[in-house]
PyMOL Python script that loads the backbone (N, CA, C, O; Angstrom):
from pymol import cmd

cmd.read_pdbstr("""\
ATOM      1  N   MET A   1       0.849  -1.171   0.000  1.00  0.00           N
ATOM      2  CA  MET A   1       0.000   0.000   0.000  1.00  0.00           C
ATOM      3  C   MET A   1       0.896   1.236   0.000  1.00  0.00           C
ATOM      4  O   MET A   1       1.888   1.298   0.726  1.00  0.00           O
ATOM      5  N   ARG A   2       0.552   2.163  -0.780  1.00  0.00           N
ATOM      6  CA  ARG A   2       1.312   3.405  -0.879  1.00  0.00           C
ATOM      7  C   ARG A   2       0.713   4.427   0.086  1.00  0.00           C
ATOM      8  O   ARG A   2      -0.506   4.562   0.188  1.00  0.00           O
ATOM      9  N   THR A   3       1.593   5.146   0.794  1.00  0.00           N
ATOM     10  CA  THR A   3       1.119   6.164   1.728  1.00  0.00           C
ATOM     11  C   THR A   3       2.145   7.286   1.804  1.00  0.00           C
ATOM     12  O   THR A   3       3.274   7.132   1.339  1.00  0.00           O
ATOM     13  N   THR A   4       1.759   8.396   2.382  1.00  0.00           N
ATOM     14  CA  THR A   4       2.650   9.540   2.543  1.00  0.00           C
ATOM     15  C   THR A   4       2.778   9.842   4.027  1.00  0.00           C
ATOM     16  O   THR A   4       1.786   9.902   4.754  1.00  0.00           O
ATOM     17  N   LEU A   5       4.024  10.032   4.463  1.00  0.00           N
ATOM     18  CA  LEU A   5       4.290  10.347   5.867  1.00  0.00           C
ATOM     19  C   LEU A   5       5.180  11.575   5.957  1.00  0.00           C
ATOM     20  O   LEU A   5       5.993  11.820   5.066  1.00  0.00           O
ATOM     21  N   ASN A   6       5.036  12.336   7.010  1.00  0.00           N
ATOM     22  CA  ASN A   6       5.971  13.413   7.316  1.00  0.00           C
ATOM     23  C   ASN A   6       6.950  12.875   8.347  1.00  0.00           C
ATOM     24  O   ASN A   6       6.554  12.484   9.445  1.00  0.00           O
ATOM     25  N   ILE A   7       8.231  12.855   7.990  1.00  0.00           N
ATOM     26  CA  ILE A   7       9.272  12.320   8.868  1.00  0.00           C
ATOM     27  C   ILE A   7      10.317  13.405   9.089  1.00  0.00           C
ATOM     28  O   ILE A   7      10.691  14.118   8.158  1.00  0.00           O
ATOM     29  N   ASP A   8      10.779  13.523  10.314  1.00  0.00           N
ATOM     30  CA  ASP A   8      11.829  14.472  10.659  1.00  0.00           C
ATOM     31  C   ASP A   8      13.019  14.297   9.706  1.00  0.00           C
ATOM     32  O   ASP A   8      13.418  13.171   9.409  1.00  0.00           O
ATOM     33  N   ASP A   9      13.579  15.406   9.232  1.00  0.00           N
ATOM     34  CA  ASP A   9      14.667  15.356   8.249  1.00  0.00           C
ATOM     35  C   ASP A   9      15.868  14.546   8.729  1.00  0.00           C
ATOM     36  O   ASP A   9      16.405  13.724   7.988  1.00  0.00           O
ATOM     37  N   GLN A  10      16.283  14.781   9.968  1.00  0.00           N
ATOM     38  CA  GLN A  10      17.450  14.066  10.494  1.00  0.00           C
ATOM     39  C   GLN A  10      17.167  12.573  10.647  1.00  0.00           C
ATOM     40  O   GLN A  10      18.034  11.739  10.386  1.00  0.00           O
ATOM     41  N   LEU A  11      15.962  12.248  11.066  1.00  0.00           N
ATOM     42  CA  LEU A  11      15.579  10.843  11.206  1.00  0.00           C
ATOM     43  C   LEU A  11      15.574  10.154   9.844  1.00  0.00           C
ATOM     44  O   LEU A  11      16.012   9.011   9.719  1.00  0.00           O
ATOM     45  N   LEU A  12      15.082  10.847   8.838  1.00  0.00           N
ATOM     46  CA  LEU A  12      15.060  10.290   7.489  1.00  0.00           C
ATOM     47  C   LEU A  12      16.476  10.060   6.964  1.00  0.00           C
ATOM     48  O   LEU A  12      16.747   9.032   6.343  1.00  0.00           O
ATOM     49  N   LEU A  13      17.374  11.004   7.207  1.00  0.00           N
ATOM     50  CA  LEU A  13      18.766  10.828   6.781  1.00  0.00           C
ATOM     51  C   LEU A  13      19.397   9.617   7.456  1.00  0.00           C
ATOM     52  O   LEU A  13      20.098   8.834   6.814  1.00  0.00           O
ATOM     53  N   ARG A  14      19.145   9.469   8.752  1.00  0.00           N
ATOM     54  CA  ARG A  14      19.682   8.308   9.479  1.00  0.00           C
ATOM     55  C   ARG A  14      19.103   7.011   8.942  1.00  0.00           C
ATOM     56  O   ARG A  14      19.816   6.018   8.802  1.00  0.00           O
ATOM     57  N   ALA A  15      17.809   7.019   8.642  1.00  0.00           N
ATOM     58  CA  ALA A  15      17.158   5.817   8.125  1.00  0.00           C
ATOM     59  C   ALA A  15      17.711   5.448   6.750  1.00  0.00           C
ATOM     60  O   ALA A  15      17.956   4.273   6.476  1.00  0.00           O
ATOM     61  N   LYS A  16      17.907   6.438   5.888  1.00  0.00           N
ATOM     62  CA  LYS A  16      18.469   6.167   4.563  1.00  0.00           C
ATOM     63  C   LYS A  16      19.876   5.597   4.674  1.00  0.00           C
ATOM     64  O   LYS A  16      20.232   4.662   3.956  1.00  0.00           O
ATOM     65  N   ALA A  17      20.673   6.157   5.572  1.00  0.00           N
ATOM     66  CA  ALA A  17      22.036   5.661   5.760  1.00  0.00           C
ATOM     67  C   ALA A  17      22.018   4.229   6.280  1.00  0.00           C
ATOM     68  O   ALA A  17      22.789   3.390   5.814  1.00  0.00           O
ATOM     69  N   GLN A  18      21.152   3.945   7.233  1.00  0.00           N
ATOM     70  CA  GLN A  18      21.054   2.590   7.793  1.00  0.00           C
ATOM     71  C   GLN A  18      20.582   1.603   6.736  1.00  0.00           C
ATOM     72  O   GLN A  18      21.074   0.476   6.677  1.00  0.00           O
ATOM     73  N   ALA A  19      19.644   2.007   5.911  1.00  0.00           N
ATOM     74  CA  ALA A  19      19.152   1.142   4.840  1.00  0.00           C
ATOM     75  C   ALA A  19      20.281   0.821   3.867  1.00  0.00           C
ATOM     76  O   ALA A  19      20.429  -0.324   3.440  1.00  0.00           O
ATOM     77  N   ALA A  20      21.072   1.825   3.517  1.00  0.00           N
ATOM     78  CA  ALA A  20      22.185   1.607   2.592  1.00  0.00           C
ATOM     79  C   ALA A  20      23.211   0.650   3.182  1.00  0.00           C
ATOM     80  O   ALA A  20      23.690  -0.253   2.496  1.00  0.00           O
ATOM     81  N   VAL A  21      23.547   0.847   4.452  1.00  0.00           N
ATOM     82  CA  VAL A  21      24.518  -0.031   5.119  1.00  0.00           C
ATOM     83  C   VAL A  21      23.981  -1.454   5.208  1.00  0.00           C
ATOM     84  O   VAL A  21      24.734  -2.414   5.043  1.00  0.00           O
ATOM     85  N   SER A  22      22.693  -1.593   5.464  1.00  0.00           N
ATOM     86  CA  SER A  22      22.071  -2.911   5.627  1.00  0.00           C
ATOM     87  C   SER A  22      21.747  -3.579   4.294  1.00  0.00           C
ATOM     88  O   SER A  22      21.441  -4.770   4.252  1.00  0.00           O
ATOM     89  N   GLY A  23      21.813  -2.821   3.213  1.00  0.00           N
ATOM     90  CA  GLY A  23      21.518  -3.383   1.904  1.00  0.00           C
ATOM     91  C   GLY A  23      20.040  -3.646   1.666  1.00  0.00           C
ATOM     92  O   GLY A  23      19.671  -4.570   0.940  1.00  0.00           O
ATOM     93  N   VAL A  24      19.195  -2.826   2.284  1.00  0.00           N
ATOM     94  CA  VAL A  24      17.747  -2.954   2.087  1.00  0.00           C
ATOM     95  C   VAL A  24      17.203  -1.610   1.623  1.00  0.00           C
ATOM     96  O   VAL A  24      17.880  -0.586   1.711  1.00  0.00           O
ATOM     97  N   THR A  25      15.985  -1.632   1.134  1.00  0.00           N
ATOM     98  CA  THR A  25      15.363  -0.375   0.723  1.00  0.00           C
ATOM     99  C   THR A  25      14.911   0.397   1.957  1.00  0.00           C
ATOM    100  O   THR A  25      14.752  -0.168   3.039  1.00  0.00           O
ATOM    101  N   LEU A  26      14.710   1.684   1.775  1.00  0.00           N
ATOM    102  CA  LEU A  26      14.200   2.516   2.864  1.00  0.00           C
ATOM    103  C   LEU A  26      12.841   2.005   3.316  1.00  0.00           C
ATOM    104  O   LEU A  26      12.562   1.945   4.514  1.00  0.00           O
ATOM    105  N   ALA A  27      11.997   1.638   2.361  1.00  0.00           N
ATOM    106  CA  ALA A  27      10.666   1.128   2.704  1.00  0.00           C
ATOM    107  C   ALA A  27      10.770  -0.133   3.559  1.00  0.00           C
ATOM    108  O   ALA A  27      10.040  -0.282   4.539  1.00  0.00           O
ATOM    109  N   GLN A  28      11.673  -1.038   3.191  1.00  0.00           N
ATOM    110  CA  GLN A  28      11.831  -2.280   3.953  1.00  0.00           C
ATOM    111  C   GLN A  28      12.338  -1.993   5.363  1.00  0.00           C
ATOM    112  O   GLN A  28      11.874  -2.599   6.329  1.00  0.00           O
ATOM    113  N   LEU A  29      13.290  -1.069   5.480  1.00  0.00           N
ATOM    114  CA  LEU A  29      13.815  -0.704   6.799  1.00  0.00           C
ATOM    115  C   LEU A  29      12.704  -0.146   7.678  1.00  0.00           C
ATOM    116  O   LEU A  29      12.596  -0.516   8.847  1.00  0.00           O
ATOM    117  N   ILE A  30      11.879   0.738   7.130  1.00  0.00           N
ATOM    118  CA  ILE A  30      10.787   1.340   7.902  1.00  0.00           C
ATOM    119  C   ILE A  30       9.748   0.290   8.272  1.00  0.00           C
ATOM    120  O   ILE A  30       9.250   0.289   9.398  1.00  0.00           O
ATOM    121  N   GLU A  31       9.412  -0.604   7.344  1.00  0.00           N
ATOM    122  CA  GLU A  31       8.453  -1.675   7.647  1.00  0.00           C
ATOM    123  C   GLU A  31       8.973  -2.565   8.772  1.00  0.00           C
ATOM    124  O   GLU A  31       8.235  -2.895   9.700  1.00  0.00           O
ATOM    125  N   ASP A  32      10.251  -2.955   8.686  1.00  0.00           N
ATOM    126  CA  ASP A  32      10.836  -3.815   9.721  1.00  0.00           C
ATOM    127  C   ASP A  32      10.828  -3.126  11.082  1.00  0.00           C
ATOM    128  O   ASP A  32      10.501  -3.742  12.096  1.00  0.00           O
ATOM    129  N   ALA A  33      11.191  -1.843  11.096  1.00  0.00           N
ATOM    130  CA  ALA A  33      11.220  -1.094  12.356  1.00  0.00           C
ATOM    131  C   ALA A  33       9.819  -0.961  12.948  1.00  0.00           C
ATOM    132  O   ALA A  33       9.643  -1.067  14.162  1.00  0.00           O
ATOM    133  N   LEU A  34       8.835  -0.732  12.102  1.00  0.00           N
ATOM    134  CA  LEU A  34       7.456  -0.606  12.575  1.00  0.00           C
ATOM    135  C   LEU A  34       6.947  -1.936  13.116  1.00  0.00           C
ATOM    136  O   LEU A  34       6.299  -1.975  14.161  1.00  0.00           O
ATOM    137  N   ARG A  35       7.241  -3.038  12.402  1.00  0.00           N
ATOM    138  CA  ARG A  35       6.840  -4.363  12.893  1.00  0.00           C
ATOM    139  C   ARG A  35       7.468  -4.659  14.256  1.00  0.00           C
ATOM    140  O   ARG A  35       6.800  -5.142  15.170  1.00  0.00           O
ATOM    141  N   GLU A  36       8.759  -4.360  14.373  1.00  0.00           N
ATOM    142  CA  GLU A  36       9.458  -4.611  15.635  1.00  0.00           C
ATOM    143  C   GLU A  36       8.864  -3.781  16.768  1.00  0.00           C
ATOM    144  O   GLU A  36       8.659  -4.291  17.869  1.00  0.00           O
ATOM    145  N   SER A  37       8.590  -2.519  16.507  1.00  0.00           N
ATOM    146  CA  SER A  37       8.016  -1.643  17.525  1.00  0.00           C
ATOM    147  C   SER A  37       6.638  -2.125  17.967  1.00  0.00           C
ATOM    148  O   SER A  37       6.348  -2.163  19.162  1.00  0.00           O
ATOM    149  N   LEU A  38       5.795  -2.490  17.016  1.00  0.00           N
ATOM    150  CA  LEU A  38       4.451  -2.974  17.357  1.00  0.00           C
ATOM    151  C   LEU A  38       4.515  -4.295  18.108  1.00  0.00           C
ATOM    152  O   LEU A  38       3.752  -4.513  19.049  1.00  0.00           O
ATOM    153  N   SER A  39       5.415  -5.172  17.699  1.00  0.00           N
ATOM    154  CA  SER A  39       5.571  -6.462  18.371  1.00  0.00           C
ATOM    155  C   SER A  39       6.027  -6.271  19.817  1.00  0.00           C
ATOM    156  O   SER A  39       5.538  -6.943  20.724  1.00  0.00           O
ATOM    157  N   ARG A  40       6.966  -5.350  20.020  1.00  0.00           N
ATOM    158  CA  ARG A  40       7.473  -5.081  21.370  1.00  0.00           C
ATOM    159  C   ARG A  40       6.348  -4.562  22.259  1.00  0.00           C
ATOM    160  O   ARG A  40       6.239  -4.959  23.419  1.00  0.00           O
ATOM    161  N   ARG A  41       5.521  -3.687  21.724  1.00  0.00           N
ATOM    162  CA  ARG A  41       4.395  -3.149  22.501  1.00  0.00           C
ATOM    163  C   ARG A  41       3.401  -4.247  22.867  1.00  0.00           C
ATOM    164  O   ARG A  41       2.873  -4.268  23.979  1.00  0.00           O
ATOM    165  N   GLU A  42       3.149  -5.158  21.929  1.00  0.00           N
ATOM    166  CA  GLU A  42       2.220  -6.260  22.205  1.00  0.00           C
ATOM    167  C   GLU A  42       2.767  -7.157  23.310  1.00  0.00           C
ATOM    168  O   GLU A  42       2.013  -7.603  24.175  1.00  0.00           O
ATOM    169  N   ARG A  43       4.070  -7.425  23.288  1.00  0.00           N
ATOM    170  CA  ARG A  43       4.664  -8.273  24.324  1.00  0.00           C
ATOM    171  C   ARG A  43       4.557  -7.617  25.692  1.00  0.00           C
ATOM    172  O   ARG A  43       4.308  -8.294  26.689  1.00  0.00           O
ATOM    173  N   VAL A  44       4.741  -6.310  25.745  1.00  0.00           N
ATOM    174  CA  VAL A  44       4.625  -5.586  27.016  1.00  0.00           C
ATOM    175  C   VAL A  44       3.193  -5.668  27.523  1.00  0.00           C
ATOM    176  O   VAL A  44       2.970  -5.873  28.716  1.00  0.00           O
ATOM    177  N   GLU A  45       2.224  -5.511  26.634  1.00  0.00           N
ATOM    178  CA  GLU A  45       0.816  -5.574  27.036  1.00  0.00           C
ATOM    179  C   GLU A  45       0.446  -6.973  27.518  1.00  0.00           C
ATOM    180  O   GLU A  45      -0.362  -7.110  28.436  1.00  0.00           O
ATOM    181  N   GLU A  46       1.027  -8.024  26.910  1.00  0.00           N
ATOM    182  CA  GLU A  46       0.725  -9.401  27.299  1.00  0.00           C
ATOM    183  C   GLU A  46       1.210  -9.706  28.709  1.00  0.00           C
ATOM    184  O   GLU A  46       0.595 -10.496  29.425  1.00  0.00           O
ATOM    185  N   ARG A  47       2.306  -9.083  29.105  1.00  0.00           N
ATOM    186  CA  ARG A  47       2.862  -9.356  30.428  1.00  0.00           C
ATOM    187  C   ARG A  47       1.913  -8.960  31.541  1.00  0.00           C
ATOM    188  O   ARG A  47       1.876  -9.597  32.594  1.00  0.00           O
ATOM    189  N   GLY A  48       1.160  -7.927  31.311  1.00  0.00           N
ATOM    190  CA  GLY A  48       0.219  -7.485  32.329  1.00  0.00           C
ATOM    191  C   GLY A  48       0.906  -6.767  33.475  1.00  0.00           C
ATOM    192  O   GLY A  48       2.032  -6.284  33.352  1.00  0.00           O
ATOM    193  N   ARG A  49       0.209  -6.712  34.569  1.00  0.00           N
ATOM    194  CA  ARG A  49       0.712  -5.994  35.734  1.00  0.00           C
ATOM    195  C   ARG A  49       1.704  -6.841  36.499  1.00  0.00           C
ATOM    196  O   ARG A  49       1.602  -8.067  36.540  1.00  0.00           O
ATOM    197  N   VAL A  50       2.652  -6.177  37.096  1.00  0.00           N
ATOM    198  CA  VAL A  50       3.654  -6.840  37.919  1.00  0.00           C
ATOM    199  C   VAL A  50       3.354  -6.516  39.369  1.00  0.00           C
ATOM    200  O   VAL A  50       3.187  -5.354  39.737  1.00  0.00           O
ATOM    201  N   ARG A  51       3.288  -7.551  40.185  1.00  0.00           N
ATOM    202  CA  ARG A  51       3.043  -7.343  41.614  1.00  0.00           C
ATOM    203  C   ARG A  51       4.385  -7.182  42.304  1.00  0.00           C
ATOM    204  O   ARG A  51       5.243  -8.061  42.217  1.00  0.00           O
ATOM    205  N   ILE A  52       4.566  -6.082  42.977  1.00  0.00           N
ATOM    206  CA  ILE A  52       5.811  -5.816  43.685  1.00  0.00           C
ATOM    207  C   ILE A  52       5.654  -6.276  45.123  1.00  0.00           C
ATOM    208  O   ILE A  52       4.735  -5.863  45.831  1.00  0.00           O
ATOM    209  N   ILE A  53       6.569  -7.140  45.538  1.00  0.00           N
ATOM    210  CA  ILE A  53       6.530  -7.671  46.896  1.00  0.00           C
ATOM    211  C   ILE A  53       7.369  -6.762  47.785  1.00  0.00           C
ATOM    212  O   ILE A  53       8.531  -6.484  47.490  1.00  0.00           O
ATOM    213  N   THR A  54       6.779  -6.316  48.850  1.00  0.00           N
ATOM    214  CA  THR A  54       7.494  -5.461  49.790  1.00  0.00           C
ATOM    215  C   THR A  54       7.636  -6.185  51.120  1.00  0.00           C
ATOM    216  O   THR A  54       6.934  -7.157  51.396  1.00  0.00           O
ATOM    217  N   ALA A  55       8.539  -5.702  51.920  1.00  0.00           N
ATOM    218  CA  ALA A  55       8.770  -6.318  53.224  1.00  0.00           C
ATOM    219  C   ALA A  55       8.443  -5.310  54.319  1.00  0.00           C
ATOM    220  O   ALA A  55       8.574  -4.100  54.136  1.00  0.00           O
ATOM    221  N   LYS A  56       8.022  -5.834  55.446  1.00  0.00           N
ATOM    222  CA  LYS A  56       7.760  -4.970  56.589  1.00  0.00           C
ATOM    223  C   LYS A  56       9.068  -4.791  57.346  1.00  0.00           C
ATOM    224  O   LYS A  56       9.964  -5.630  57.257  1.00  0.00           O
ATOM    225  N   GLY A  57       9.170  -3.744  58.057  1.00  0.00           N
ATOM    226  CA  GLY A  57      10.362  -3.538  58.864  1.00  0.00           C
ATOM    227  C   GLY A  57      10.634  -2.063  59.053  1.00  0.00           C
ATOM    228  O   GLY A  57       9.829  -1.204  58.694  1.00  0.00           O
ATOM    229  N   THR A  58      11.787  -1.797  59.625  1.00  0.00           N
ATOM    230  CA  THR A  58      12.149  -0.421  59.942  1.00  0.00           C
ATOM    231  C   THR A  58      13.244   0.109  59.029  1.00  0.00           C
ATOM    232  O   THR A  58      13.828   1.154  59.316  1.00  0.00           O
ATOM    233  N   GLY A  59      13.533  -0.583  57.948  1.00  0.00           N
ATOM    234  CA  GLY A  59      14.569  -0.107  57.031  1.00  0.00           C
ATOM    235  C   GLY A  59      15.783  -1.013  57.051  1.00  0.00           C
ATOM    236  O   GLY A  59      15.678  -2.212  57.313  1.00  0.00           O
ATOM    237  N   THR A  60      16.925  -0.434  56.775  1.00  0.00           N
ATOM    238  CA  THR A  60      18.158  -1.225  56.719  1.00  0.00           C
ATOM    239  C   THR A  60      18.668  -1.538  58.118  1.00  0.00           C
ATOM    240  O   THR A  60      18.263  -0.929  59.108  1.00  0.00           O
ATOM    241  N   ARG A  61      19.571  -2.508  58.162  1.00  0.00           N
ATOM    242  CA  ARG A  61      20.188  -2.849  59.447  1.00  0.00           C
ATOM    243  C   ARG A  61      21.039  -1.685  59.934  1.00  0.00           C
ATOM    244  O   ARG A  61      21.514  -0.888  59.125  1.00  0.00           O
ATOM    245  N   PRO A  62      21.235  -1.577  61.232  1.00  0.00           N
ATOM    246  CA  PRO A  62      22.080  -0.501  61.769  1.00  0.00           C
ATOM    247  C   PRO A  62      23.489  -0.579  61.175  1.00  0.00           C
ATOM    248  O   PRO A  62      24.054  -1.664  61.040  1.00  0.00           O
ATOM    249  N   GLY A  63      24.042   0.567  60.826  1.00  0.00           N
ATOM    250  CA  GLY A  63      25.404   0.621  60.308  1.00  0.00           C
ATOM    251  C   GLY A  63      25.515   0.476  58.801  1.00  0.00           C
ATOM    252  O   GLY A  63      26.615   0.577  58.258  1.00  0.00           O
ATOM    253  N   ILE A  64      24.416   0.245  58.116  1.00  0.00           N
ATOM    254  CA  ILE A  64      24.461   0.096  56.661  1.00  0.00           C
ATOM    255  C   ILE A  64      24.153   1.443  56.021  1.00  0.00           C
ATOM    256  O   ILE A  64      23.112   2.049  56.273  1.00  0.00           O
ATOM    257  N   ASP A  65      25.088   1.895  55.185  1.00  0.00           N
ATOM    258  CA  ASP A  65      24.930   3.169  54.484  1.00  0.00           C
ATOM    259  C   ASP A  65      24.719   2.873  53.004  1.00  0.00           C
ATOM    260  O   ASP A  65      25.656   2.484  52.308  1.00  0.00           O
ATOM    261  N   LEU A  66      23.494   3.056  52.522  1.00  0.00           N
ATOM    262  CA  LEU A  66      23.173   2.748  51.131  1.00  0.00           C
ATOM    263  C   LEU A  66      23.876   3.672  50.143  1.00  0.00           C
ATOM    264  O   LEU A  66      23.915   3.379  48.948  1.00  0.00           O
ATOM    265  N   ASP A  67      24.426   4.771  50.617  1.00  0.00           N
ATOM    266  CA  ASP A  67      25.128   5.704  49.741  1.00  0.00           C
ATOM    267  C   ASP A  67      26.621   5.411  49.646  1.00  0.00           C
ATOM    268  O   ASP A  67      27.340   6.129  48.951  1.00  0.00           O
ATOM    269  N   HIS A  68      27.104   4.371  50.329  1.00  0.00           N
ATOM    270  CA  HIS A  68      28.535   4.049  50.332  1.00  0.00           C
ATOM    271  C   HIS A  68      28.743   2.666  49.709  1.00  0.00           C
ATOM    272  O   HIS A  68      28.664   1.646  50.394  1.00  0.00           O
ATOM    273  N   SER A  69      29.011   2.649  48.403  1.00  0.00           N
ATOM    274  CA  SER A  69      29.120   1.397  47.647  1.00  0.00           C
ATOM    275  C   SER A  69      30.157   0.428  48.199  1.00  0.00           C
ATOM    276  O   SER A  69      29.864  -0.763  48.307  1.00  0.00           O
ATOM    277  N   PRO A  70      31.360   0.883  48.553  1.00  0.00           N
ATOM    278  CA  PRO A  70      32.360  -0.082  49.044  1.00  0.00           C
ATOM    279  C   PRO A  70      31.896  -0.854  50.283  1.00  0.00           C
ATOM    280  O   PRO A  70      32.144  -2.055  50.393  1.00  0.00           O
ATOM    281  N   SER A  71      31.229  -0.173  51.209  1.00  0.00           N
ATOM    282  CA  SER A  71      30.772  -0.885  52.405  1.00  0.00           C
ATOM    283  C   SER A  71      29.641  -1.853  52.060  1.00  0.00           C
ATOM    284  O   SER A  71      29.536  -2.918  52.669  1.00  0.00           O
ATOM    285  N   LEU A  72      28.798  -1.499  51.099  1.00  0.00           N
ATOM    286  CA  LEU A  72      27.739  -2.419  50.672  1.00  0.00           C
ATOM    287  C   LEU A  72      28.338  -3.670  50.045  1.00  0.00           C
ATOM    288  O   LEU A  72      27.867  -4.778  50.300  1.00  0.00           O
ATOM    289  N   LEU A  73      29.374  -3.499  49.227  1.00  0.00           N
ATOM    290  CA  LEU A  73      30.030  -4.657  48.610  1.00  0.00           C
ATOM    291  C   LEU A  73      30.640  -5.559  49.677  1.00  0.00           C
ATOM    292  O   LEU A  73      30.549  -6.783  49.584  1.00  0.00           O
ATOM    293  N   ASP A  74      31.261  -4.960  50.688  1.00  0.00           N
ATOM    294  CA  ASP A  74      31.832  -5.756  51.785  1.00  0.00           C
ATOM    295  C   ASP A  74      30.754  -6.577  52.476  1.00  0.00           C
ATOM    296  O   ASP A  74      30.954  -7.760  52.749  1.00  0.00           O
ATOM    297  N   ILE A  75      29.622  -5.963  52.758  1.00  0.00           N
ATOM    298  CA  ILE A  75      28.528  -6.656  53.442  1.00  0.00           C
ATOM    299  C   ILE A  75      27.988  -7.785  52.577  1.00  0.00           C
ATOM    300  O   ILE A  75      27.701  -8.868  53.088  1.00  0.00           O
ATOM    301  N   MET A  76      27.844  -7.552  51.278  1.00  0.00           N
ATOM    302  CA  MET A  76      27.297  -8.576  50.385  1.00  0.00           C
ATOM    303  C   MET A  76      28.253  -9.748  50.198  1.00  0.00           C
ATOM    304  O   MET A  76      27.811 -10.858  49.900  1.00  0.00           O
ATOM    305  N   GLU A  77      29.547  -9.526  50.366  1.00  0.00           N
ATOM    306  CA  GLU A  77      30.525 -10.600  50.201  1.00  0.00           C
ATOM    307  C   GLU A  77      30.624 -11.484  51.437  1.00  0.00           C
ATOM    308  O   GLU A  77      31.227 -12.556  51.372  1.00  0.00           O
ATOM    309  N   ARG A  78      30.061 -11.075  52.537  1.00  0.00           N
ATOM    310  CA  ARG A  78      30.130 -11.869  53.769  1.00  0.00           C
ATOM    311  C   ARG A  78      29.264 -13.086  53.677  1.00  0.00           C
ATOM    312  O   ARG A  78      29.200 -13.870  54.624  1.00  0.00           O
TER     313      ARG A  78
END
""", "prot")
cmd.dss("prot")
cmd.show_as("cartoon", "prot")
cmd.util.cbc("prot")
cmd.orient("prot")
């Protein structure tokens, strides 16, 4: 099907360059990208909601500083 689209100039230049490097037509590159984008969205919708499990408590153990990476690594290696 033939259609007309308005595409950002820089995006079009990048797409043409990518098509040339890949050895495909611009139309094929755009079709493939659109299929991939739609497929990715469908997979995200299929996953549904994620239930986040939380824990009760008063926070971290005494002496643990979440802003100090080296001490966290030491604790995790124990």
